[in-house]
N, CA, C and O atoms as a GROMACS GRO file, in nm:
protein
  228
    1MET      N    1   3.785  -2.064  -4.642
    1MET     CA    2   3.770  -2.122  -4.451
    1MET      C    3   3.909  -2.240  -4.494
    1MET      O    4   4.031  -2.254  -4.484
    2LYS      N    5   3.749  -2.322  -4.562
    2LYS     CA    6   3.800  -2.453  -4.551
    2LYS      C    7   3.996  -2.473  -4.524
    2LYS      O    8   4.074  -2.477  -4.429
    3ALA      N    9   3.999  -2.481  -4.721
    3ALA     CA   10   4.105  -2.397  -4.780
    3ALA      C   11   4.194  -2.436  -4.646
    3ALA      O   12   4.244  -2.542  -4.610
    4THR      N   13   4.192  -2.292  -4.582
    4THR     CA   14   4.260  -2.233  -4.432
    4THR      C   15   4.273  -2.364  -4.405
    4THR      O   16   4.365  -2.443  -4.429
    5ALA      N   17   4.172  -2.376  -4.351
    5ALA     CA   18   4.202  -2.472  -4.218
    5ALA      C   19   4.305  -2.669  -4.301
    5ALA      O   20   4.401  -2.745  -4.286
    6ILE      N   21   4.225  -2.653  -4.352
    6ILE     CA   22   4.295  -2.806  -4.461
    6ILE      C   23   4.452  -2.764  -4.510
    6ILE      O   24   4.530  -2.841  -4.566
    7ARG      N   25   4.476  -2.637  -4.481
    7ARG     CA   26   4.626  -2.660  -4.478
    7ARG      C   27   4.728  -2.623  -4.392
    7ARG      O   28   4.847  -2.651  -4.404
    8LEU      N   29   4.652  -2.529  -4.263
    8LEU     CA   30   4.713  -2.541  -4.153
    8LEU      C   31   4.698  -2.660  -4.112
    8LEU      O   32   4.800  -2.698  -4.052
    9ALA      N   33   4.583  -2.769  -4.118
    9ALA     CA   34   4.610  -2.864  -4.084
    9ALA      C   35   4.699  -2.950  -4.106
    9ALA      O   36   4.751  -3.023  -4.023
   10LEU      N   37   4.723  -2.944  -4.231
   10LEU     CA   38   4.837  -3.043  -4.330
   10LEU      C   39   4.943  -2.988  -4.284
   10LEU      O   40   5.027  -3.079  -4.287
   11GLY      N   41   5.030  -2.824  -4.211
   11GLY     CA   42   5.138  -2.863  -4.165
   11GLY      C   43   5.160  -2.834  -4.052
   11GLY      O   44   5.266  -2.771  -4.045
   12LEU      N   45   5.099  -2.852  -3.931
   12LEU     CA   46   5.116  -2.901  -3.827
   12LEU      C   47   5.139  -3.056  -3.865
   12LEU      O   48   5.241  -3.100  -3.812
   13VAL      N   49   5.042  -3.190  -3.977
   13VAL     CA   50   5.057  -3.261  -3.964
   13VAL      C   51   5.251  -3.339  -4.023
   13VAL      O   52   5.324  -3.426  -3.975
   14VAL      N   53   5.265  -3.187  -4.220
   14VAL     CA   54   5.389  -3.288  -4.251
   14VAL      C   55   5.498  -3.248  -4.128
   14VAL      O   56   5.563  -3.326  -4.059
   15GLY      N   57   5.496  -3.138  -4.127
   15GLY     CA   58   5.556  -3.027  -4.014
   15GLY      C   59   5.593  -3.203  -3.854
   15GLY      O   60   5.700  -3.247  -3.814
   16GLY      N   61   5.489  -3.234  -3.828
   16GLY     CA   62   5.537  -3.307  -3.744
   16GLY      C   63   5.588  -3.426  -3.703
   16GLY      O   64   5.639  -3.465  -3.598
   17LEU      N   65   5.553  -3.498  -3.859
   17LEU     CA   66   5.669  -3.604  -3.899
   17LEU      C   67   5.745  -3.605  -3.998
   17LEU      O   68   5.757  -3.700  -4.075
   18LEU      N   69   5.806  -3.493  -4.005
   18LEU     CA   70   5.936  -3.452  -4.004
   18LEU      C   71   5.989  -3.409  -3.893
   18LEU      O   72   6.104  -3.369  -3.906
   19GLY      N   73   5.952  -3.405  -3.804
   19GLY     CA   74   5.992  -3.342  -3.717
   19GLY      C   75   6.085  -3.494  -3.643
   19GLY      O   76   6.206  -3.504  -3.622
   20TYR      N   77   5.975  -3.597  -3.616
   20TYR     CA   78   6.014  -3.667  -3.580
   20TYR      C   79   6.132  -3.808  -3.675
   20TYR      O   80   6.192  -3.915  -3.663
   21GLY      N   81   6.108  -3.732  -3.735
   21GLY     CA   82   6.204  -3.803  -3.881
   21GLY      C   83   6.343  -3.836  -3.828
   21GLY      O   84   6.415  -3.930  -3.792
   22TRP      N   85   6.338  -3.648  -3.850
   22TRP     CA   86   6.445  -3.561  -3.757
   22TRP      C   87   6.493  -3.679  -3.651
   22TRP      O   88   6.545  -3.789  -3.672
   23TYR      N   89   6.446  -3.600  -3.505
   23TYR     CA   90   6.438  -3.764  -3.439
   23TYR      C   91   6.512  -3.810  -3.451
   23TYR      O   92   6.618  -3.781  -3.394
   24ARG      N   93   6.496  -3.928  -3.549
   24ARG     CA   94   6.545  -4.083  -3.572
   24ARG      C   95   6.593  -4.113  -3.589
   24ARG      O   96   6.646  -4.218  -3.553
   25LEU      N   97   6.638  -3.943  -3.763
   25LEU     CA   98   6.762  -4.013  -3.819
   25LEU      C   99   6.856  -3.933  -3.767
   25LEU      O  100   6.973  -3.971  -3.774
   26VAL      N  101   6.819  -3.788  -3.696
   26VAL     CA  102   7.014  -3.779  -3.659
   26VAL      C  103   6.973  -3.786  -3.475
   26VAL      O  104   7.026  -3.883  -3.421
   27GLY      N  105   6.904  -3.713  -3.396
   27GLY     CA  106   6.859  -3.743  -3.294
   27GLY      C  107   6.914  -3.672  -3.174
   27GLY      O  108   6.911  -3.549  -3.178
   28CYS      N  109   6.961  -3.729  -3.073
   28CYS     CA  110   7.084  -3.687  -3.005
   28CYS      C  111   7.113  -3.796  -2.929
   28CYS      O  112   7.039  -3.814  -2.833
   29SER      N  113   7.223  -3.892  -2.951
   29SER     CA  114   7.241  -4.015  -2.788
   29SER      C  115   7.232  -3.969  -2.696
   29SER      O  116   7.114  -3.974  -2.661
   30THR      N  117   7.318  -3.897  -2.591
   30THR     CA  118   7.409  -3.840  -2.522
   30THR      C  119   7.212  -3.770  -2.458
   30THR      O  120   7.178  -3.811  -2.347
   31GLY      N  121   7.094  -3.658  -2.549
   31GLY     CA  122   6.993  -3.655  -2.465
   31GLY      C  123   7.054  -3.476  -2.431
   31GLY      O  124   6.958  -3.464  -2.355
   32ALA      N  125   7.091  -3.402  -2.426
   32ALA     CA  126   7.148  -3.293  -2.390
   32ALA      C  127   7.144  -3.219  -2.525
   32ALA      O  128   7.090  -3.116  -2.484
   33CYS      N  129   7.161  -3.198  -2.660
   33CYS     CA  130   7.064  -3.155  -2.757
   33CYS      C  131   6.903  -3.107  -2.700
   33CYS      O  132   6.814  -3.192  -2.699
   34PRO      N  133   6.887  -3.018  -2.672
   34PRO     CA  134   6.749  -2.918  -2.692
   34PRO      C  135   6.650  -3.005  -2.770
   34PRO      O  136   6.583  -3.094  -2.716
   35LEU      N  137   6.644  -2.978  -2.882
   35LEU     CA  138   6.604  -2.997  -3.020
   35LEU      C  139   6.525  -3.161  -3.008
   35LEU      O  140   6.407  -3.184  -2.983
   36THR      N  141   6.606  -3.231  -3.026
   36THR     CA  142   6.549  -3.360  -3.031
   36THR      C  143   6.615  -3.503  -2.923
   36THR      O  144   6.634  -3.622  -2.952
   37ALA      N  145   6.638  -3.422  -2.785
   37ALA     CA  146   6.635  -3.556  -2.675
   37ALA      C  147   6.506  -3.627  -2.668
   37ALA      O  148   6.498  -3.743  -2.628
   38THR      N  149   6.426  -3.571  -2.700
   38THR     CA  150   6.271  -3.615  -2.756
   38THR      C  151   6.208  -3.622  -2.834
   38THR      O  152   6.196  -3.526  -2.910
   39PRO      N  153   6.147  -3.723  -2.852
   39PRO     CA  154   6.053  -3.776  -2.977
   39PRO      C  155   5.848  -3.652  -2.977
   39PRO      O  156   5.755  -3.637  -3.057
   40LEU      N  157   5.873  -3.614  -2.874
   40LEU     CA  158   5.792  -3.478  -2.835
   40LEU      C  159   5.776  -3.361  -2.888
   40LEU      O  160   5.683  -3.309  -2.950
   41ARG      N  161   5.985  -3.289  -2.819
   41ARG     CA  162   6.065  -3.174  -2.881
   41ARG      C  163   6.035  -3.177  -3.018
   41ARG      O  164   5.977  -3.096  -3.090
   42GLY      N  165   6.090  -3.296  -3.041
   42GLY     CA  166   6.156  -3.302  -3.207
   42GLY      C  167   5.953  -3.310  -3.257
   42GLY      O  168   5.875  -3.249  -3.185
   43ILE      N  169   5.928  -3.348  -3.316
   43ILE     CA  170   5.777  -3.366  -3.286
   43ILE      C  171   5.685  -3.221  -3.278
   43ILE      O  172   5.656  -3.173  -3.388
   44SER      N  173   5.657  -3.178  -3.207
   44SER     CA  174   5.666  -2.980  -3.195
   44SER      C  175   5.659  -2.872  -3.281
   44SER      O  176   5.583  -2.795  -3.340
   45TYR      N  177   5.857  -2.923  -3.245
   45TYR     CA  178   5.937  -2.796  -3.355
   45TYR      C  179   5.934  -2.868  -3.441
   45TYR      O  180   5.980  -2.766  -3.391
   46GLY      N  181   5.929  -2.945  -3.529
   46GLY     CA  182   5.881  -2.992  -3.575
   46GLY      C  183   5.691  -2.948  -3.688
   46GLY      O  184   5.660  -2.930  -3.806
   47ALA      N  185   5.637  -2.950  -3.584
   47ALA     CA  186   5.525  -2.899  -3.575
   47ALA      C  187   5.477  -2.784  -3.644
   47ALA      O  188   5.422  -2.767  -3.753
   48PHE      N  189   5.530  -2.672  -3.506
   48PHE     CA  190   5.536  -2.547  -3.485
   48PHE      C  191   5.561  -2.494  -3.615
   48PHE      O  192   5.471  -2.430  -3.670
   49MET      N  193   5.710  -2.518  -3.691
   49MET     CA  194   5.747  -2.491  -3.800
   49MET      C  195   5.729  -2.531  -3.969
   49MET      O  196   5.791  -2.502  -4.072
   50GLY      N  197   5.604  -2.617  -3.936
   50GLY     CA  198   5.546  -2.690  -4.050
   50GLY      C  199   5.421  -2.570  -4.046
   50GLY      O  200   5.405  -2.507  -4.151
   51LEU      N  201   5.335  -2.538  -3.933
   51LEU     CA  202   5.262  -2.458  -3.901
   51LEU      C  203   5.250  -2.298  -3.975
   51LEU      O  204   5.163  -2.256  -4.051
   52ILE      N  205   5.401  -2.214  -3.908
   52ILE     CA  206   5.454  -2.084  -3.929
   52ILE      C  207   5.470  -2.171  -4.118
   52ILE      O  208   5.356  -2.173  -4.165
   53TRP      N  209   5.534  -2.209  -4.182
   53TRP     CA  210   5.531  -2.284  -4.321
   53TRP      C  211   5.435  -2.226  -4.383
   53TRP      O  212   5.445  -2.132  -4.462
   54ALA      N  213   5.274  -2.318  -4.323
   54ALA     CA  214   5.171  -2.252  -4.356
   54ALA      C  215   5.071  -2.196  -4.348
   54ALA      O  216   4.962  -2.226  -4.397
   55LEU      N  217   5.121  -2.060  -4.250
   55LEU     CA  218   5.062  -1.894  -4.210
   55LEU      C  219   5.128  -1.868  -4.277
   55LEU      O  220   5.091  -1.754  -4.305
   56ALA      N  221   5.237  -1.893  -4.353
   56ALA     CA  222   5.315  -1.790  -4.480
   56ALA      C  223   5.264  -1.778  -4.621
   56ALA      O  224   5.235  -1.678  -4.686
   57ARG      N  225   5.261  -1.881  -4.646
   57ARG     CA  226   5.178  -1.898  -4.802
   57ARG      C  227   5.062  -1.879  -4.803
   57ARG      O  228   4.998  -1.889  -4.908
   0.00000   0.00000   0.00000
């Protein structure tokens, strides 16, 4: 049970960091990109993807 919680938390954190990194490195200068227009969206999308990855393992 504890290992599962750690894996899920790690997936959220790593995904969020990668989402923020994507926002900073690739981003969107016009604000028209739905996933990278703001840092919050990038972090949220990354965290969601990290959660899916953690649940698939």
